[in-house]
N, C-alpha and C positions, 0 to 999 in steps of 0.2 A: 309541721310544715308551714302552716298559717303563721305561727309565730316568727319563723325564720324570714318568710317572705315580708311579713310586716316590719320587721326590723331593718332589713337591707334593701327592700324595693317599695317601701311605703307608697301607696297610691298608684303603683305601676303594674298592678296585677288584678286579676277578676278571680275571686275564689268560687269554686263551684262543687257543690256537694251532690254526688250521684245516689239516688236513693233507689231501693226495690220497690217500696210502697210509699207512696206521697204521704207526708204529714204525720208521720209516727211521732207521737208526743215525747217519747224518750229520747229521740233523735233531735226533734225541734228545740227542746230545752236546751242542749249543748249548742247548738247553732245560734240560737238567740243571745246565749251567753256571750259567745264569741263575736258576734255582730256588735254587740254593745261594747265589749272590751276593745275591739281594734276600730270602732266607729266605721264599720263597713257594712255591706250587703253581701250575703252569701247566696249566690244563685242556687236554685234547686232544679237538677234535671234528672230524668229517669236514666237509670243505669241500662246499658245494653243487654245485660244478662236478661233482663225482664222480657225482652222480645223473644229470646230463645224458649223459655218458659211458654210464653203466649203462642209460639208456634206449634210446640208439642201439644197444646190443648186445642189447636186448630182455630185460634182467634185472630191471627195474622199470616199472612202468605210467606213471609221471609223473616228470618232472625237477622237482627243487625250484628255486626261484628264490631269489635273494639275500634277499629279504624273508621268505620261508618260514624260511630258515635263521636270520636275525636273530629272528624271532618265536619260534622254538624255543628259542634260547638265551636270550632274555629270560625265557621261562617256566621253563626249567630251571634257571637261576642266579638267579632273582628279581631281575634288574637291568633297571630301565626304560631304562638310556641304554646306547649302544654307541658306542665311540670306533674311528675307522678311521685307519689311517695313510696314507691317500690323499693324493697330492700333485697340484697342477695341473700340474707339468711332466711328469708320467707319460703323459698321453695327451690328446687333444682332447675325448673323453668326459668324463673326470674334470675337465678345465679347465672345460667347459661347466657340469657339476653344481656344482663348487665355486664358480664365479663367480656363480651364482644365489644363494649365500648371502650373508649380511653379511659384509663383508671384516674387519670389527672382531673378529669371533669364530668365524666358520666353525662355527656351530652351526644344525643343521637342528632346528628347534623342532617342526615337525611330525611328523617321524619319529623325534625323540629320538636324533640322532646328532651326535657330535663329530668334528671333523676337525682335530686340533691341528698337524698337519704340513702343512696345505694351500699355505702359501706357502714352504715350504722347498724347496730345490733338492737334487738329488743332492750337490752340493758341500757344501751346509750339513749335510747328514746325515753326510757322511764327516769333516767338520771337528769337528761335535759327537762323533762316536765316538772321535776321536783325543784331542780334549780331555778326554772323560770315561774315556778308557782302557778302552772297551768292546771286546768281541770280535764280529766280523762272523759271520754264520753262513757255513759253508763255501762255500755257492753264490754268495754275494755276494763272497766274497773271490776268487773266481774270475771274476767279471764277470757273473754270472747273478743273476736275481732268482728268488724262490721260485715266482712265478707262471709263470715260463718253463720250469720244470724238466722239463717233458715235450715241449719243442719244440726244435729245431734242435739247436745244438752242445751245449746243456746236458744234453740226452739221451744223448749221446756220452761226455759228461765224466763222466755218473753211471755209465755202463755200465763205463767204463774205470777209474774210481776206486774204485767202491764196489760191487763184484760181488755181495755178500750183499743190499744194497739193491735192486740191479738186478733180482735174482731175484724180490724181492717185488713190485717195480713191474709186472713183465711178467705176474704172477699176475693182478693186477687189471685192468691196460691192456695185453694182448697186442700190440696195434697199434703200440706204442711201438717195438717191434724194427724195424719199417719204417721209423721216423723216424730211429733209430740207423744203419740200413743207408745210408739217403739221405746221411746226414752223412759216413759213412766212405768213400762212393763219390762225393763231389763232386769 
């Protein structure tokens, strides 16, 4: 999506990466590569899901919702619109949400959101990446999505491949060690 925005809206967008744990080197490496490639700065902001976990741990009084995060980002960056890389083929929930929008543009006019990849499939994404000679983030190269990084085999992959990042992750999410343990003992 960053490549599409740079091609068609060069200089008219603010890319923001939502992280679960700040400064993971395996993610930062990809972010720096694209900052250099496109001559841009990618802002790093905390993902709203972190607050839900911290609430469960009793560390914050209230979990943020996606809409809270979007509102905060709009205000901080003075950007009225948000573009998301959601695709209909990712889940039934996303299929339902995106299916309620006009198929001609996938624009949510009420909430000022764009979904430029709504009709794309995973195969379309891979073909585009190959055609444009783009680099996939390491978690995608190994068959994981960034939203799955603290679940299942992806947790074990990070533990075994990026011990420094794993250390940072368990400082914020200590229960992830149980997830890695389950995967090691399957």
